[in-house]
N, C-alpha and C positions, 0 to 999 in steps of 0.2 A: 504494500500500500504506500501511497505517497511518493516522494521523490527518491529515486534510486541512489544508493551510494554508488559512485562510479567504480566499477569492478577493477578498473585499471589505474584509477587515481584515487587519492584520498581527499574528499571534499571538506570544506570548512564547516558545513552544516550537515548534521546527520539526518538520516531518513526519518520522517515522522512516524513510520510504522515498521521500520526495520526491513522493508521491502526495497529491492534495488531498482525499482522502476524510475526512469528519468523522464523521457518524453514518449508517450505511447498513445496509440489509438487502436482499439479493437474494432475492426471493421465489422459492423453489424450486418446480419443478413436482412432479408425483407422483414419489415416491421409487421408485427401482429396488429390486428384491429384493437384500438383503444377505446374503451367506453367513456362516455362523457357525463355520467351521473355522479357529479361531485357535489359534496356538501361542505360548507365552510366550518372551520374551527374558530370560533369567535373569541375564545379566551384561553389563556395559558393555564388557568386554574380550573377550568371546567373539564368534564369528561371529553376526551378527544374523539371526534368522529372521523371515520375512515371511509374511503370510497374504493370501489372495485375498479381498478384500471384495466384489468385484462380478464379474459375468459379462460382460454385454453393455454395454460402455461405448460410448456414442455417439461417433462421430467428431466432432471440432469443427473449426471454421474451414473447413468445406467446404460448398459449395452442395449441398443435398439433391437438387435436380433441376436439370437444365440448362435455362436459359431460352432457348428457341429463338427467341423474339421480342426478345431483348436487342438494343437499338439502340445500345448504347455501343460505340464503336470507338476505338482508340488509334493514335497515330503509332507507327512501328516502334520497338519497345522494346528497349533495350540494357541488361539488368540490370547494375547497377554499385553495389555497396555499399561505401561508405566505413565505416571503423570509428574510434571514439574511445574512449578508456579512461574508463569511468564509475567511480562510487564502489564501495566494497566493500559486499557484502551479507552478511547472516547468515541461514542456514537450518539449523536444528538437525539436519537429516538429511544435510547435506553437510559435508565437512571444511572448516574455516575457512581452510585454506591453499591447497589445490588444488581445492576445490569438487568433489571426487570423492565417490562414494557411500561410506557408512560400512560397508563389508563387515565390518571389525573396528573397533569403536568404542572410542576411547580418550578418556575424558572427563577434563577438568581435575579433579584430586582436591581442589582447594581450594574452588572455587565450585560445582562439579557442575552447570554450566550449558552450557559450550561443549565440543564434541567434535571429534576429529580422526581421520584414518584410520590414524595411526601415532604412536608416541612421538616420532619424529624431527620430525614436523610440529607436535606439541604444543610441543616445545622451541623450534622455529623461531619459533613464533608468540608465545611467552611475552613478549618485550619489548613487543609491541603490546597484550597482554592483562593484563599484571601489575598496573597501577594500578587497573583496573576490578575485577580479581579480588580485590585487597585491599579494595576498597570494599565488595564483596558480603560478604566475610567479616566486615567491621566492622559492617555493617548487621545481619547475622545475630546477631552478639554483642550488639548493642544490644537486639535483640528477644528474645534468649534462645532462639533456634531453631537447628537444625542445617542447615536449607536455607531459602533465601529464599522458596521457594514454599510453605513450611509455613503453613497457614492458608487456602489457596486451595480446599481440598477442599469440593465441593458448594456453593460460593458461587453465588448467582444470577448470570446473565450480566452485568448492569450492575455489580454489586458486584465481580465478577471483573475487569472492565475497570479499575475504580478501583484494585483491588489491584495489578494489573500496572503501572498508571501510577505508583502510589505507589512501587513497587519501583524503577522507573526514576529517579524524582525523588530518592528517598533516596540512591541510589548516585551520582547526579550531584552531589548536595550534598557527599557524602564526597570525591569525586574532585576537586572544586573546578575543574572545567572543563566546558564543554558536551560531551555525549556525541556521538560520531559516529553516523551513520545505522545502521551495522551493530551498534553497541553498544546502541542503543535497541531494535533488533529482538530482542536477546537477552531482553529483559524483555517486550516487546510480544507476541512470538510464541514462547513457551516450549513445550517438549515435554511436553504433559500430555494426559490422556484428554479427548477431545472432548466427553464428557458430564459427568463428575464432577470434572474437573481434578486427578485423581490424577497426581502428579509422579514417583513412584518408578518408575524404569525397569524394575525387576524385576517390576512388576505390569502393564506395558504391552506390547501387541502392535502391530505395524506393518502397514499396508496393503501387500499384495504388489505392487500396481500402481504407486502413486505413491511407495511407500517413504518416506512422510513423515508422514501423519496417524496418530496412535496412539489406542488405546482399551484400557480394561480388558476382560478377558474378559467377554462377555455384553452389553457396552454398545454394541457395533457395531450391534445390531439397532435401537437407539434413534436412530441417527444417519442423517442424509441425505447422508453423505459420498459415496455412489455418484453423486449428482447432479453433484458437483464434482470428483471424483477426477481425471478426465482434464485438467481445467483446472489443478489443482494440479501435476500432472506437467508440463504445458506450461510453467508458471511456473518450475518447477525447471530445466527445460532451458534456458530463457531466461537464468537466473542463471548456470548452468554455462557457457553459450556466451559470455556477456558477460565472465565472469571470465577466460576463455582468449583471446578474440579481440577484445573490446571491444564497445561498443554499435553495433547495426546502424543505418546511415543509408542506406536504399535510394534509388536514383534514382527520381524521381517520374514515373510514366507520364503522358503528355500526351494528354488527350481530344481527339479530333477534333470540330470544331464540327458538330453534326448539322443536317440541313436543317429538321427540325421538332423540337418539344419531345419529349424521350425519355420513355418509361415507365420509372420507377425502381421496383424491387421490394425489393432489399436489397443490402447491401454486397458479399456474395459474388457475386451475379449481376453486379453492376457491374464487378467485376474478373475475371470468369470467363475472359475471353479472354487475359489475361496472367498469371493465377495460376500456370499451368504453367511459366512462366519463372522463378518466384520460389522461393527456399527458404522454409521455414516461418517463420523469424524475420523475414525481409524482408517476407513477406506480412502477418504480424501487425502489424509496425510501420507498414506502409502503411495498414492500416485505421485505425490511430490517427491518422495524419497526415490522412486524408481525412474523418474522422468529422464535424468541425465544418462544413465547407462543404457536404457532402452532406446533413447533417441540416437545415441552414438552407435549402438548395435544395428538399428534399423538403417542408419546411413550406410554402414558397411555392406549390409545385405542388399541394399538397393543400388549402390554406386561403385562398390569395389568388392564384388563377390569373391574374386580370386584370393583375397586375404583369408577367407574361411577355410582354405585348404592348407594354410601355413601353420607352423608350430608355434610361432610367436607373433604377437601384435603389440605395437607400442602406440600409446595415445599421449598427446599433450592436452592438458586442460588449462586454458589461458584465463587469467583473471579469477582464479579459483578463490573461494571464500569458505571459511570454516563452517558456516551455518548452512551451506547448501551443497556444493560439489564434494567437499571432503567429509561431511557428516555421514554417519552410518556407512563406513567404507566397505562393509560386506556387501552392499548393494552392487558394487562393481563385479564382485565374484559371482553372486547369485543371478544377476540379470545381464551379464555379458560373458564372462568366462564360461559359465555353465552351458550357455546356449549355443556355443560353437564346439561341436563334439571333438574335432581334430585339434583344437587349440590347446597347447600344453602350457604356455606361459603368457600372461597378460602383464605388461608393464605400463603403469600410468604415472606421468610426471605432472604434478600440479604446480602451476606457477602463478604467483600473485603477491602484490605488495602487502596484503593484509594477513597472509599466512604466518603462523608461528612454526617455522620449520623445525625448531629444536623439540617442541612438544609433539609435533605430528609425525616425525620420522621414527616410527616404532614398527617393530616386526608385526606382520599380520599372519595369523595361523589360519590355513584354509580348512574347509569342512571335510568330513569323512569321504564324501563322494570324490572330492578333488584328490585326496590322498590315495584312494584306490585307483583313480583314473590318471594318476601322475600329472595332475594339473597344479599350477602354482601362479601366484600373483605377487607383484611387488609395486610399492608406491615410493615415489620420491617427491619431496616438497621443496620448493624454492621461494624464498621470501624476497621477490624482486619483480621488476617489470620484465616483460617477456624478452624484449630486445637486449636487455642488459644481463640476462641470465646466461651464464656460461656453463658448459658441461652437459647441455641437453643432448639427448640422443636423437637420431633422425626418426621422426614420427611417421606412422602409417596413416594417422588421422589426427588433425588438429581440431579441438573442440573449443568453441567460445560461446558460453551460455549467457544470454541476456546481457551483452556487454555495453550497448550504447556506443558502438564504434563511431557513430556520426558526431559525437561530441569533440569539439576542437580544442577545448581547454580542460584542465583538471588539476593534476598534481603540481603544486607550486605555480599554477596558472599556465603551465606549459602544455604543448601538444605532444603527448607521449604515445598516442595511438598510431600515428603515422609510421614511426620507425618500427613499431611492433607489428603492424600490418605487413610491412615490407619483409620483416623477418619470418612471419608466419607463412608467407607465400614462397619464400626462398627454397623451401624443401621440396617443392613440386608435389606435395601430398595434398589430398583433399582437405579442405577447411570447412568444418561445419559451424554455422552461425545460427543462433536462435535469438528470438526477441519476443517480447510480450505482445506486440501488435504488428499488423501489416505495414503500417506507416513506418515504424522503426526499422523493420527489416529492409524496406526499400531505401531508407536513408542510409543504412549501413552499407548496402550494396553500392550506392552512389559514392559514398566516402571511400570505399576500397577502390572503385574504378578511378577515382581522382588520384589515387596513390600509384596504382599499377593497372595495366590492361589485364582483364580477367575474363574467363568464360565460366558461366554457371553450369555446373553439372546437374543440378537439381534445384527446383523451386524458383522463386520463393513461394511457399505454400503453407497451408495449415498443417501443423505437426500433430499426427494422430497419437503421439506418445507424450503430449504436454501434461503438465499437472492439471488436475481437475479441481484443485483447491483455489477458491476465489480470494482475491485481495482487492482492496479499494484502489481506484485509479485517480490520481490527482491531475496529471498533466493533460489528459484528454477526456475528462469526465463528462464533457458535453456530448460526447459520442458513445462512451461506454463507462458506466460507473465502476466496473470491475475489470480485472486483468488476471491472466494465468501465466505462470512461468513456462517458458519454452513454447509459447502458443504458435509462433510462426518460425519457419526455418528455411535455410537454403544451404547448398553445398557449392563451394567454389573450387 
């Protein structure tokens, strides 16, 4: 969610939600018909009325058809989800204390930004909110306005993003400390009309399904919210669940080594035999864990099949981060090494300036299947920019997951992607690039073309092995309120 940490560079301002999105647009499909029977919510303290903005919301995270020829099988799976407490989130449609729905909304009377389900919870949260609330009031006084969102009405999307970001920075400067993630989200994801940015709650009506997105009367017909409503609702449920029970850490199913190369169709078919054993949140998290190895494997199966008959494959993962590519390292064994029967050794080199190479360079013990089948895997970690990293082996595939190659500045205000792009292409090996959105992948391709003449081997296209876990979108929320990791991909 929010603004991506540049995977290749270290920005000065951290991501509002820990998501690495920077600029993204999910290209929506044809809009569903949106109903117009909206009712106003005329008071923050009254019972909130909702409206049904859509009729037939498509089910998500489910395989549309059962793949009867699915060749993927797993060892006996024993679902076991550990939980750990994550950070606090802010969603304007949930109480900031209990993360319950705002059946009766009680809004902070000073800043008019954050709401609660009761006066008791407002008072309980005041010590955590007080200094930021005072900062908002001070910024409003400096500007001579009654509400910090005053001036946002009918701004073009890009200028509205700048407006929100400036609100956040101005308040951060007043408070004289870095804002926490949930505090940034107050400014990044405010409750406004999805079309005109009207902020007055008396003029807004709320979707009856997700009970989150708001519109002025008549503006719902101009919105594509129906395409994303169910995903927004899914995200809300994730936040509610995490606030009560902690972040889901599912046990990772172990693929059986197949006798021949499997046919891979999409992530839902891949996990169809065990999805019935998983709760929704476990399943979503599992698709996020598996997306990188499955996307890399599918790339080799589709664009460089001859590698599947070799004994060793070497991968470079560029801009790797500890909370995504290098977390749950066994995923590379179970969802890549296992699925190429002839492969005896998989070597993966993770390169990124945010990796802690000393901590992460530890021996990895393979499973019993690999021991019996004489399979092995090795990991190397480099805490550096790709073009400055010495000692790399020649890769069979270079993987760059959600990088934002199009960004021209980053670490110390310098352009560090250009030399790394040149270095990635110097091996004459396929380069897999993924992004959150179609717009981003197209901009990445143009950036690479500006560096060197290239030929696309595949894509850009929708990645069937993307994560199915939604996150909120800041940079192109006028087109899609949610994004998914590795949603689009191409091979150069």
